[in-house]
Residue, then its C-alpha position, 0 to 999 in steps of 0.5 A: m500498500e501506498l501512503r498519500h495524502f488526500n488532497p481535495q483539489e486533485e481528488h474526489p471524496i472517498s471514504c476508508q474503508r476501516c471506520g466509515h468516514q470521509i479520508s482526510g489528511p495521511y491516507y493508505r491505498r492500493q490500486r488492485p483490489r482498490i482500498s483506502l484507509h485514514k492512516h491511524c486507521a491502517e495502523l490498529s492494533g487488532k488488541n485494545k485495553h480501552p479504559l472505560h473498559q479495563d475488565h477485559t482485552l478488546k479484539l478488532s473485528s472485520s464486521p460489527p457484532k448485531t443486537t442481542n434480542s431478536t430484532d436482528k439490528l446491530k448494535t451502536c458503540n457504547l462510547c458514540h452511540e453511532t451505527l456500528y459498521g466495519f471494523t469494531y472494537i470487541c467483547s468477547c466476554n460481555d457486551f461492550a463494542i466500541d468503533s474504530v474511531c472510538a478506538l482511537m481517543l484512547n490517549k492524550i496527545d501532543h498537538p502542535s497548536h497548542h503547548h498544553q496534551l489534548t485529552p480525546f471528548h465526545n461531545p454531542a453539544t456544540f462547541f467552538c474549535h479554535g481549529c477553525r474557528r467554526q462551532r462543530k460538534g461530534i469527536s473532538y480534543l480538548c484542553t482541560s487546562c485552558k480548555f482550548w478544544v479542536h474538532q477531530e479533522c482539525a487535530w487531523a489535519p496534515s501538516s503539509f501539503r503540494r497543490s497542482d497549481h503551486r508549486h511548492s507545498l502548502t505549510l499550515a501555520y496555527s497562528l499568523p505571523e506578528k509584524c516585525 
């Protein structure tokens, strides 16, 4: 598989075959058979020890479990409550299951835009993203020290990329340069 950076000026929107979300930033692509995966989804471990389910190890499954009742409906993620599809982490001892995106949100991250570590957070309510300066909701990263908050797309944005209409790489700036 080839590691690439998604460029919206050159490519049509594509979805990750592992988590189902639209790809932005680094991803792996294979031509035959055609497969596209977020870089972080391609690097998921087969086993996972989640802090909200410490008694058992979760195992990566290529298909989500069904609900335990007789309706034969798809189960929802125990963390974000979205319907599970594609690759899912499942506990073989009980009914606990999480999607691959929630599995990535195990640890705090260091981000070049901020001086404190950021804690993963799933917020069903709207919040102000300090990265794109827009109202957002869903998966995000929060600084618990100073309330700096960015949504997942801003947190995972590539630090640079190339455009077909420009000969140099463009580098993401986290603030405007000060005047001399």
